[in-house]
N, C-alpha and C positions, 0 to 999 in steps of 0.2 A: 437237228431237224432234219427228217429224212428225204433225199431229193432224189431225184429221176429226170438222166440226163433231157434236158429242152424240154422241162413240162417242170410246174412250181405245185409243186402240195400243198395244198387245203384242207385247213382243218375243223371238219362239223363242228358246230357249235361254239365256233369263234372267225374260222375263214370264212371266204366266201365260198357259197350251198346251192345247188341248181338245182332243187325243188321237192327234193327227197324226202317223204312220208316219213315222219315219227317212227318209230318201230312198235312203242310200247305208248299206252297210255302215259306223258304224264312225264317221264324222263326219255331227254332226249342220248343217249351216248355220242361217241368220238367216230363219225365216219369219214374215212377218208377220200376226196377226187381230186383228181390232174387233168387238169388247164395244160392243152397245147399254147406254148406261147404265139413260135408259128399260125394258130387258128385266133388265135388273142390277135395275136397283127390283123392279119386275112381280115376279122370281121371289124376294126375300126375303119382301117381303109376299106372296105365297101358302105363303109357310112357316112366317108370323106364327100369334100366336089372333087370329081376333076373330069376335069370337058366334059361331056355332061350334067345336067341339072340334076342331083337328084337328093328328094325330101326327107326324113328320118323315117316318114309314111312311107317309101318300100313302091312308090308312086316312079314310072320313071321316066326322062322325056329326052331322045338325043335327033339337037334341030327342033323341027318341028315334030320328030317322034312320031316312036309307031304305036301303035293298039300294042301294048304287052301283060299279063298277066304271068304271076310266079307264083312258083309253091311244088313241093315232091312229093310222095306221097303216102298219101294219108294214111296213120295208126289208127288202129279200134280202140279207144281209151273206156277206163270202168272207169265206178263213182259207188258208191252207196245206201243205201237202204231210204229205204220211208224215215229215218229220223228215227226215233227212240220210241215208234208206234210199233217197230217190229225187235225180237227181245233176240233174237238169233243174229241178227246186224254183225257184219265185222271187227274188230277191236282196234285195228292199226290205228284207225280216227279215231280223233277225241273231239266232243260233243264239249263245249263248256260254254260261261254263259258271255263271256265281252269276248273279244279277237285275241285275246291273250293265250299265246300255244309254252306252255312247259315255263311260263315268263321269262317268254324273248316274245317284246312286241312288238303287236301286228300279225303274231305267226310268224313273221319273218327274222332270216337272223339279222344279226348286225356286224356284217360280215368285218371279217381285217384279219390280212394277208397276213403270212407269218414267213415276213421274207428272208430272215437268216440277216445275217448284220459277214457279210463276207469283204476282207480286208480292202482287197485287190482288183484290181481286174480279172488278174490270172488266176484267181480264188475263187470269180465268180462265173472265169470261162472253162474250171474246176468244176462246177457244181453243171457245168451246162446251160448257162445260162450267162451268154449271150451281153455284153452291153443295149444291145438296139433291140433284142426281146427283154430288158429288163426295165428299158425304159418305158417300150411297147406296154409292157407288163402293168405299169409303175399309172402310166395316162389311162387304161383302161379300167384299172379299179379305179380310177381318182372315182370319186361323188362326181354325179351330175346330170342336173336335167335336160337340159333341150342338147340333144347330139350338133344337131345347127338350126340356124333360125327355116322355118319352109313350111310347106302345110302336111300335116299328118290326119288321115282320113280312117274314119271308123265308125260303124266297119268299112274298110273296102268294100267300092261301089265291085260291079259288074263291069262294065270297061273304065277306062281313063286313059287319058292324049292331055301327057303335063308340057307346057312349052316352058323352055329358060325365059320369057321373055317376061320381065314383070310392069308390075300397074300398084298404083298406088292407092290410097281409100282413104276417104276424111272422114268423121263421123258430122263436118258443119257439109258437107258439099252430097252425099251418098245417100242413094233413098230410095225405098222402093215403088214399084207403081206397076201396071195394069194392060199387057199388049194389047190394042186397040181389037184381034179380034176373038178377044179374052172370052168365054162364059162364064168367068164370074168377073167383079167389078167392085169398088167401093164399097157395097151393100153386105158383098159376104161378110160377115164381121168376125168367119174364125182367123177368114186371112189374115183381113185388116190385125187381130189380134197378135196375130204369129208373126206379122210381119213387126208391128211391134216388138215384142219380145225377142226377138232377133237382131234386130234394133240394138235392145240394152246387150246384150249375151257377144253380140262382135265389137261393142266398141267401149266396155261398163269394164276397162281393163285397169288394174293397177299401175300399171309401169306408163308414165308417164313419157312424154317424147321428150326426148336430152338436148334438142336444137333441131335446127331446122333440118329437112327430112332430105339424105343423102343423095336421095335421085331426084334432084329439083326439072331433071328433063325427061321424066320421067310421065307416060298419060296415065289419064288418071282417071280411075272407072268411078260414074256416077250414078250409074242405076245398075237395077237389077231390073232388067221386065216379067213378068208374069203373064203364063197363060193356059187355060186352062181349054180342053180343044174338046170336051164332050161336055155332057150337061154337070152342072159343078160337084151339084149334091154338095154345100155349103148347109142346107139346116141336117140333113140325114148324117145317123149314126154312119159307123165303122162296121163294118160286115166281112167275115170272113173267104170274100170275091171281090173286098174293096180293089183296086186298083192303085199301086205305093212306086208304082213306073214314072220319071220321068227323063229326060236327059239335060241337061247344063252343060252353058257355050255362054266363058264369058272371055272376053275381047274388048278391048278401053274404044268405046269410054260409056257399050253399057252393053250390059251379060244377058242374055237369055232363062228361061230356067221354064221348059215345057212339061208340062203331065196333064193326061188323059181327064183326073179328077186331082181334088183339092186334097186328098191321102198324096197325093202325089208329090205335089207341090208343099209336105207341109215335111216331106222327105228330105225335099231335094236341097229347102233353107237350112233343115240341120250339116249339110254334107257345102251347100254354098259357107255358110256361118266354117265354117273348123279349114276352109280351106285359105281362108285370116289368118297372118299376122301381123308380131310385129318385128323389124326387125332390129340389127344392136342401134339405131338411133330411135327406138319405137316408131318409127314411122309405120303403118299398116300397110300394108304391100298382101301383092296375092299374085300370080302366074297365072298366063292366060294359060287357058283348059278346056277340055271339049269332055265332058263326061255320059256316061251312058249306064244309068242302073235300077234294078228290081229286083226283090226280092224272091229268096232263091225256097223259102219256105209261107206259107199268109200265116200260119199262126205262129207268133211271137213269145211265148207270153211267161210273166213271174207269177207267182202262185207267195200268198201274203197269207198270214194266219192271225185273224186278232181275236181268236176264241182261247187262243191259251193265255195268248198276254195280247190287251186292248190298245189296238194302237190310232193318236189320236187323228184326229182329219188328217193338220197338216204332215203328219208324217207320210200318212199314204200321196199328199197332194206333193208330196218332195219325192214318195218313189217314181210318182207319174213324170216329174220334167226329167227326171234323172231315168225313166222307163225310154223319155222321146231323146232322149243326146245319143240313145246308143241302137237306136231304131224297131225299141218290142211295139211291140202294138195287141198283147193282149193280156189284162191285171185278172187273171185267178182270184179273187175273192173267196179263202176260205174260212166265211164268216160266222161260224157256230161252231162246237163240237162238242164233245162232254161237257168241258170246265167253262163255257160259259156262254148263252145264246145274246147277243148286245144286238145284234137283229129287232128295231121298234116297228111288231104289225101292227099294222091299224086295226086288222081286226082281229090279231090277241095280244089283245096288248097286256096279258099276265106272261107273255112265253119272256120276252123279259124282263119286266116287274118284276122276277123271280128269278129267275135263268140267269141274267149278268149279274158282270162280279158285285154290281153294284148302279142304282137308278142316270150315275154320272157316264159310266162308263156301258151308255149305248148310241143305235146310231137313229137318229131321228129317220123322219123320211125330207126332209130336208138335206140332212149329212151323205143320203145316198145320192140324190140329186144332185148334191154337188158335185161329189167326186165324179159322176159319168158324168155334169159337161164340163169337168177339166179335163176328163181326158178326151174324152170328144174334143173338144178344139187340136187337141196334140193326135189325132189319128188313134184313140187309143179304144179297145172296146174293157169295159168290162163284167168280166163273168163270174156266174155269182155261181157260187157248190153251197147247197142242204143236203147235205152228206144224212142220207141214211140205209140202214135198218139200225146199224149200228151206228157208235160214236155223237150218241142220239138223249146222251143223262141228261142234258138239259133243259131240255126240252120237255120233258115228264114234269120237272116241276114247277111250268105253267098250266101245260092240260092235263089233263086228271085222264085217266087208263087209256096215258097212250100206249108206256111201256106196259112189258111184258113185267108178271111179280115173278119172280123164284122162287122154287120152293125147297128145302132141305126137306126129303124125305116126302111128308103126306100134310106138314105144315109147311104155311108160307114163311118164307126167310126173315119177307121187310126189305131184302135187296132187290131189283131193278136189273132187267137188260132191255136189247132192240126192243125197239118200236112188237108192238103185237102185232101180228099178220094176220089177225083169224078174226076181225070184230069187224062189223060195216063200220064202223063210226072214226074209225081210223083213218079210212078210203075216206070218208068223207070228210073228214080235217083235212087232209092232205091234197083235200083237189080245192077246198076252200081257202086253202097258205097259201098254193103253188098258185093257183090265176092273182092274187096277190104279188104274186113275186114276180108274174110274167107281165102284171100291170107297169111295176116298179122300175123291171131292168130292162133297159130292150134290146136284147140281145139277145139273138135267135136262139142262141142255145143256153141253156140252165143245166150248171153238173151238176146231178145225182149221185154223187157218192158212191152209196157200195161194197166196198169196202172191209177189213178186217168182222165180218161176223161173227158172234160169239156165239153157238148155235149150245151152250153150255147150258142156256136158263129157258131156251127154248124145248132142250131135254127136259128139263125139270118138272116141265109146266104139265098136270092132266088135262090141263081141259086144250091145249096146243095139241100134243098125242093126237088126244082121242077126234080134234079136228082135222087132223095127216094122216088115221086111220078111217073120214069115213068119206076123203078127199084120192084113198089111194093111194098116200106119200109112203106109206110105211114107216122107215125110220131114218131113211132119208131128207135130208134137213136144205140140203142143197135147190130141194123141185120146192118145199116150201119156200126157202129163199125166192127161187126163180118165181113163184105163183108171186108173193111181195113186188118184186121189180116187175115183174109184166105193168102190173095194179098202177106201179105207179110211171110206168112209162106211159103208158094211156093218158095220165091224168095229164104229162108233157105234151102229149101232141093234142090233146084238147083243149089247150092256151097256145099254140102253134109256134110249140117251141121243142128245137133240137134237143136232142139230149148225149150226155158224156158222161159217161162212168170210169169206179177206177176197174184193172186189171182184174179182179177179185170174182165179177160179174161175167165173166170170159171167161175166165177159172172152174167158177163153178157150174158150166152149165145152163148158164141161163139163156130163154128162149131173146135173143135180143128182136128188135127192130130191123131192119135195114139199112142205116144211115146213122146209125148208134157207134157217137168216136170212142172207144177204149183207151183211157190215156196208163199204159203204160210204166211203175214208177218199181218191179224191185229188180233188184241190180240182178239175182243173180240170173244169169243164163239168158239175163234180156234179148240180148238181137233172138233166141230159137223163140220163144216169146212176140217178137215182132216179128215174125214167119210164118209166124199160124194163125194170129189175127189176121192180118194180111190176105193169108192161102184162103182166112174162112169172108175175106170179103171185107170183110168192117175198119175204116176209115180209122187212126190210129193217131194220136200222140205223145213220144217220151217225152221223159222225166226221171226213168232211174236211174242213168248216172248227172246227173245234174242236180245233186241236192247238197245246196249250198249251208243250211242248216250243220253239218255234220266239219269239219276245222280238222284237217293236218297240219302240221308242220310244212314251215314250207311252201312254196306255187305252184299250188295245189291250181291255179284258174291253166297251167299247164294242160294239166290234165285235161279239165274240162273243157281243152278248146282241141283237141288231139282227138272227139269223140266226131264220129258223121255220121248222122238216125239213116243212115241207110244202108252203114253195113251192116247187112243179113243178106243168108240165102234165099232170094229170092228171084221175082221176074222184075220186066218192070211195070205189070201191070199193079203189081203188090209195092211195090217202091215208088208207087205214085198215090198212094193212099193213105203216106208218110204226109201227113196236114204240116207237123212243124213241132215243136217242142217246146218245151216249160224250164225252167231253173223256179224249183220250191226253194221254198225258204220259212220251214216247220219254225212256231210257236213257243215251243219249249220251253230257249234259251233263250230267245230275242223279244227281245219290245221297241219302244222309241230311243230308248238312248243305245244302239247298236246295232237297230235297222241296215240306217244309210252302209255303215262301215261293213256290214257284213255281206253286205249285199253286191256292193261296188271299190271297187272292176273287177271280180270274182265272177258277175254276169255278164259284165261287158261279152268276154270272152264264149260263151254263151251266145249271145248276142248274134256275135260277128257271124261264126256259126250255121246262124240258121239264115242272116241276108244272104252272105256275100259268100261266089259258085266256092266250088266244092276245092281248087284248087287254087286254094286261097288255102296256103296251112306252112308255112315258114315261120316258124311258131317264133327262128329268131328275130324274126323283120313286125311280126307282132309283139315280141316286149320291148322294139324300139317305140312305135308304135302306141302301143297302149300305155304305156309309161308316160309320154306326153298328154294324151287320151284321158290322165287318169289327171296331168293337176289341171288338165281344163275345165273337169270336174270338177275340182275342187275350186276352180276361178269362181264356177258357177253358180258358186252354195252347195257341191256333195262333199256329202264329208266322205270320201272314195278313202280309203285306207292306198297304201303305199305297194307297191311288187318289191320290191327290194330297196336297198338303199337309193340316196340321192335325196336330189331336193326338184321344192316347187318352186319357179321364179316368183308370185306371186301368191 
């Protein structure tokens, strides 16, 4: 074994790794990493309790505590492009049909440090490892779940003041209720359902109390009083401007949660539930605390793809649960694509009858309504995407003359390309179809797609070429694309919907209506694209560095966590046009069997980046908190994959 003075050599493939990607798809070589013993000792000391109370979550308090926020300088992180949808995607990452990477479970190393066998203290010191350092290394590398009992918050709130004073909480005596000043009360079914849900989350622990509470003299927290200050919006749907801010004050015997709207109450309930933990005796415990919180970005999304693989409703609902645990607020539902058309249209039933994988692989209107309501009760918007004019092969199976016939010389080839943009019947169909979509989906926005339009078929079709000549387009197919998109944007405006499009629509110089949102997804030089889009005055969503269907060896969540959506050259006015981001999970290699572990906790890293202040960026603190949060999600029924070695206590 090679040695380095004062350091421990760790061998890739067998030893502890630090999240490096595999250099080739399918095989991982032996990479050598050194880890300072002194660093491990310091890291372990930081996670211990000495003097002031400090939880694993990195929330600090000294006595009464002063407001403190932690972090280091942020570095821009990279990501991978839009999955298999791009033929020239980078190769260092490996796409797989499960969370296994090169035969290694879950994409994570099963680390075992090669410590050697020094047979004496002198031998250890000769190798540069003093006994205290060696003991610290062994302790640091030992399997663990919680570093210490205590609250662990994810995503980190805006401001936290944590006191060492402890309160006990009991299942029998604790309740949620309303402050007399609240505009919402027992008639608010959204909050009543949330109270029931979070009571179960807090107290449904498998670890039972092992004996009488150790802190018999501790004050008991008996109630959380909720106050909604403004019009509650109990019966409304959330939107891009929904107020999710809240304040939380925990002090016995009553805690107070105040928010302007019910959406802030939902976020505050999640934080409150994370504050309660069980001590070593099994007693439910909470620290006195004061928290002020609001999201950094209003659009925090997860994209799921139900066209390449059909996802059962229960899988979608489970995803919504996990989104709420991580304070995501947009489900981007890429519901149809080339491969299948599972959306069951009332006006055009043949679309799903002939375009779905089978008649049992469809989403009925009742299914869609169930997803939307389940999401609403968790403060989550459902953003539908019906991508066109490309990615529409399944549309053509149920709608005659919708797609463009392709030609091989003077004869039709028997294949079809994008939606035919030269026929009036195309726009009559689209107007009627999107009118139904606008009624079914209450969100203000509809995603119109517009990406990866292959012009080859249009170029081969003599009728299309004649149309372009008459319109004065010449052979500029971007102008034909612009003609189509402009008509589609007009249709969206007639049903009072805002439009979101993929970045190709902007790249191809389509004339966009003011306020059209551009989603940047191409990994190559995406900060420059952000600058271009915002300089043109368009709001934008970032997803380029957050493609979760791409799998790389190691802890790739660290790469996602290091990304900041505002790391591009631009004015303050430009950066204010960044409304948020999305973690995208395309479905070529994802179905119900691996949807959840593929998403979580990797998406959690993106959730904190979109919610928490920019200066929350200490990645080792994030690792400690995310490890605990992952266990919390598994306890709540989310099959989140592990970050690294260790275990959960339940």
